[in-house]
N, C-alpha and C positions, 0 to 999 in steps of 0.2 A: 239416839234420836236421828229421825229423818228430816232434814233442814232444808227448806226450799228458801234461797236467797234471791230476791229479785232487784236489779239495779240498772241504771243507765251506763255505768262505768265500771270497768274491771281492769285491775293491773294482771298481767302485762300488757293487755290490749292498748291501754292509754296509761299515761303516768301523772299522778296528781294525788292529793291528799286522801280525797275520799276513797278512791279505788284502792290506794295502799291499805287503808284501814279495812276495807271489805276483804281484801286479799289476806291479810295477815289473820283476820278473825276466821276466815274460812279454813285457811291451812292449819291454824292452831286447833280449831275444833275437830278436823279430820284426824289429826294427830292424837286427839284424845278419844278417838273411837267413834266418832259421829260420822254420818253419811250427809255430805253437803253437795247440793246441786245449786248452781249459780245460773240464773236465766238473765241475759244481758243483751243489750241492743249491740249489733255488730259495729264495731268501730272502724274497721277497714275492709274493703270488698274481699280480700284474699283469705280472710280468717274463716276457719272451718265452722260448720254448723254445731259440731259437737267434738270435744276433746276432753282429755284429762290433763289437769295442771296440778302438779303437786298433791295429787289424791282428790282434787275438787273436779266434779263433773260440771263442765262449762257448756251451756247450750246458748247459742247466738241466733239473733233473728234480725230482720229488717235490711234495708238497702241504703247504706251511708251516702252513695252517690246522688240520691234523691232528696235529700234533706235540705231544708231551709229553717229560718227562725230559731236560733238557740241550738243548732245542730240536731234538731229533731222536727219531724212533720207529723201531720195527722196520719200519714201512712205508718209511720213508726208507732204511733199510739194503736192504730188498728191491728198492726202486726203483733204488738205486745200482748193484746187481748187474745188474739189466736193463739200465740205461742203459749200464754199462761194456760188456756184452756187444755192445750194438748198435754202440757206437763201434770196438770192437775188430774188428768185421767189415770195416772201411774197410781201405784199403791199409795195410800194416803200418807201425806207428809205430818209429822208431829207438829210443826210449826213453821211459820214464815218470818223471814227477816227481810225488811223492805228499806231500800235506800232510794232517794230521789222521788220527787212528786209523781211525775209522769209515769214511770213503771209502776209505782205503787197504785196508782189509779187504774192502770190497765189491769193488774192483778185482782183489785177488788171487783172490777166489772166483770172479769171472767169467772171469779169463784163464785159470786152471788152470796147467797146465804149459806153456802157450804165451805166458806174460807176457814182454813185452819187458823188457830191463835196466831196473831200477827205482833211483831215488834217492829216499830218504825225507827230506823236510826236517822236522827236529825243532824246531818252535818251543817246545814245553814238553811235559812229561808230563801229559796230562789226568788220568791216574790219580792221579799224586801230588798235583796241585793239589785234586782232589776229596777225597782222603783227608785233606789238610791242613784242608780246610774243615770236614770232618766232625768231625776229633778236636779242632781248636784253637778252633773257633768255635762249635760245637754248633748249627749251622744245618743244616737239610735241604740236600741238593744239588739236590733239585727245587724248583721255583718255583711251579708251577701248583697249583690247588686240589686236582685229582686226585692230583697227586704227594705233596701234604702228607698226604692221607688214608692212602696206602698207603707212604709214604716209609720207615717203620721196617722194613717187609719188603723193600721194593725196592731200598733203598740198597746193602746188602751185595752183592745180585745184580748190580747195575748197576756197581758198582766192580770186581767180579771180571770182569765181561764186558768193561769198558773195559780193564782190565790185559790180558786176553787178546788183544783186537784191536790194542793198542798193541804189545805184545810180538811178535805175529805179523807185523805190518807191518814191524817194524825187522828182524826176523829174516830175512824174504824179501827184502828190499832188498839190493842189492849194495853200496850205500855209504849212509851216514847224514850229511847235513849238519847242522852245529850253527852257531848265530850267535854263540855266544861260549863262552869257557873253562867259564863256570858250566853252560851247557847240555851241554857235553861231560861234566862231572862228574856231572850228574843222569842222563844216559842211560847212563853206565857204572855208576853205582851202582845203578840200578834194573832195567837188563837186561843187564849185564856185556858190553857191545860192545867188542870189541877195538879198540886205538888205530888200527890200520891200516885199519879200515872206517870211521872217523871223518874228515870234512874240515870244517874250520872255514872258513866264508864269511860274514863279518859282513854285516849289512845296510847300507843306505846312505841318503841323503836326496837330494832333488831341490834342488840349489843354486840353481836359477833361482826356483823357486817359493817357497822359504823362504830369506829373505836379509833383512838389516837395512834399515830403512826410513830415508830421509834426513831425515825429520821426525817424531820420536817425538811431539812436542807435537801437531802436526796430526793424527796418527793416533789419538791418545787422544781428541780433540775428536770425531773421525768416529765412534768406537766409544762416545762418551759416558762415557769413563773420566775419573777425577779427576787433575788435574795437579799437585796440591799434596801428594802423597804417594807413596810406593813402591808399585808395582803387583806383587803376588805372584800367580801363576797356576798352576793345575794343570789338566790335561786327563787324566780317568781314567774307566774304567768304574766305577760306583759299587757295588762289592762290597767285602767286608771286606778281602781281601788287599791292596787298593791303598792302604790306610793313611789314608784320609781322615779317619776318626774321630781318629786320632793327630794329623793336622794340625789338626783344629779344637781339640783340647786344647792343642795346642802354640801356636796362635794366642791362646787365651784367657790362656795364661801370659804371652805377650809383651805383650798389651794392658795387662796390669796396670802395666807400666812404660813402654810406648810405644803411641802409636796413630797412627804416622806411616806406616802401610801399610794397603792394601786387598787382601783376598784374594778372587780370583775362581776358581771351582770349575765346570770345563766337564765335560760328560759326563752320561749317564743310567745307570740301573741300579736294581735292587731295593732299594738302601740310601737313595735320595734323600730319602723322606719323613722316615726315622728320623734322617738326618744333618741335615736341616734343622731338625727338633725339637730335636737336640742343640745346634745353634748358638744357638737361642733359649734353651735351658736355661742355657747357659754366658754368656749376656748379650752375645753379639758379632755378633748378627744384623746390626747396622748396619755391621759392618766385613767381613762376608762376603756375597758374591753368588753364587748358583747360577745359572750361565748355561744350564743344560739343554744339549741338544745343540747342538754348535757345527758349522755347516755347513763342509764341506772348504774352500770357497773363502773362508770367514772366518778360518780357522785361522792362515794366515800373518800376518794383520794382529794378531790377538790375541798370538801368539808375539813379534812385533817391538815391539809396544806396552809389554810387561811388562819390569820390572826384573829380576825373577827367577822362573824356572820351577821349581817344587818337584815332586820325585818321592818321596812319602813311603811307598813300597812296604814292606810288613811281610813279604812272602814271595814267592818265584818271579818274579823280574823277568828273564825269559829273555834280553832284549836291551834294548828301549827305543827304539822308533822316535820317540816324541814327545820323548826326550831329544836325538836328533839333529836333529829339526825346530827345537827351541828354539835349539840351539847354532848351526845354520846361520842363523837369524834374528839372530844376535848377542845372545842372551839367555843368560847363565849358568844353570846347572842345579844346584840344591841337591838332593842325593839321599842316601837312606839306603844304608848299606854292605850291601845286600842284591842277590842275584843278579848280574847283568852290570853294574850301575851302576858299581862301583869300576873296572871295565875302561875304561869310557867317560869317567867323570868324573874319576879319579884322575890321569890325566896332564895334565889342565887346572889344577887346583888343589885340593890336599888339603883345603883349608878348605871345599870344597864338598861334602865327605862328612861326614855327621853321625856321631857317635860310636856312635850304635846307632839302632835303628828305634822307638824310644819317643817319646812326646810331649816328654819333657824333652830328648832329643837333637835333635829336630827344631827346638824352640824355640831351643836354643843356636845351632844352625846359622843359623837366621834371624837371631838377634841379632848373630851374626858378620858377616853381610852387611851389616846396617843399620850397623854400626859402621866399615865400610870406608870410605875417604876417596872422594870423587868420581873422583880419578885412578885409585885402584885399581879402583873398579867400571868405569871406562871401558876400562881395560886389559883387565879380564875379558871385555868384550864383544868386543873386537878378538880375543882369544885364543880365545873360543868360535867365532867365525866361521872363523878360521884352522884349528882343529882339524878342524871338519866338512870344509872344503876339502881339506885335505892328507890326511885318514884315512878319510873316509866318503863319497866320491863314488860314485854307483851304478856308474860306469863300472870301477871297481875290483872291486867285488862281482860284477859281471857278467863281467869277465875270468876271475876265479876259477870262477865256475859254468860258463861256456862250456868252458873247458879241461876241468873235471871231466867234463861231459857227453861230450865228444868222446872223452876217455880211457876212458870207461866204455863207450861204443859200440864203440870199437875192440878192446877187450880181453874182451868177453863175446859 
């Protein structure tokens, strides 16, 4: 098949869950003999217009230096339509795989009535997440200075526009892929998509890259991590819904009775400075380390060196690629009962699901883990790896995706 994939994000241009899913799907389809072209917004000015990455033809467009509002501007949308028109003039594609509402909207606008059959991959509702951020956190959805000035006027218009694009992309696609039962619920509640139009294809994990290390002690020495206490790790984008604030409060509660662990927080985002200030205010800065951006080649070592990975999400965890990467590394994951986390973590051990997403609930979960015997923790490490191997290899996800694409091609 000749497959055209349209997205806003792509790994390794940027690092995140949805771009990793897109990359692994595309790489896997190429290995199975399909031709994959990815049309994506340019993430950095120095990236080439066209290049081959692991057999994937990657085409980039847009000017990142001129962006505003959510990292994308009307110029990106206009450029996306023009770029899609150019690529659609090539020999016909058998099918289109669409990620994210804005690029999908540009694709349909460019294709008109001649669009190939389309599969929309629903990672999350951008509209719902922005609405949650606006209502619950009282923070502007725009981050730039320009956006802050006009945010009061622009935000309602932006939300409406995002909703229109997301609804339109889903409605015009022949099928919608979700990664979890939670995401299926979200897409049905928000856009009333019928059951028969939705296909669940969970993400996966690279079992060779992410695996237990034979010597955790030597690995910790290599990473300059202490060996005299438990290592708790989280890798998150530092925005409110990821729950890092709640995790810091939970850590402060736990440090009142126990100091036998060190918390490492990897990731970047607009909340970093505020969260670092909070850790000082709580008096726990000696026990909390902000790692900043962790390079992809370093991630497997950090996962494998940790005793526990913590996913403190307070809203909208559509799937959780980081959860799978930690489990494949033999590291148990403590998660809040939010989004898809119960689907992944629940079968492993219910004790690894906190009672809620509050600081108190997270602190109780951390304490429960610390109270486990060495034998229990070692058993959890083995079970974590086994769950990743049996349930989440990329080969299983790719089987489902390939069969879906072939069926869609044959029936439309």
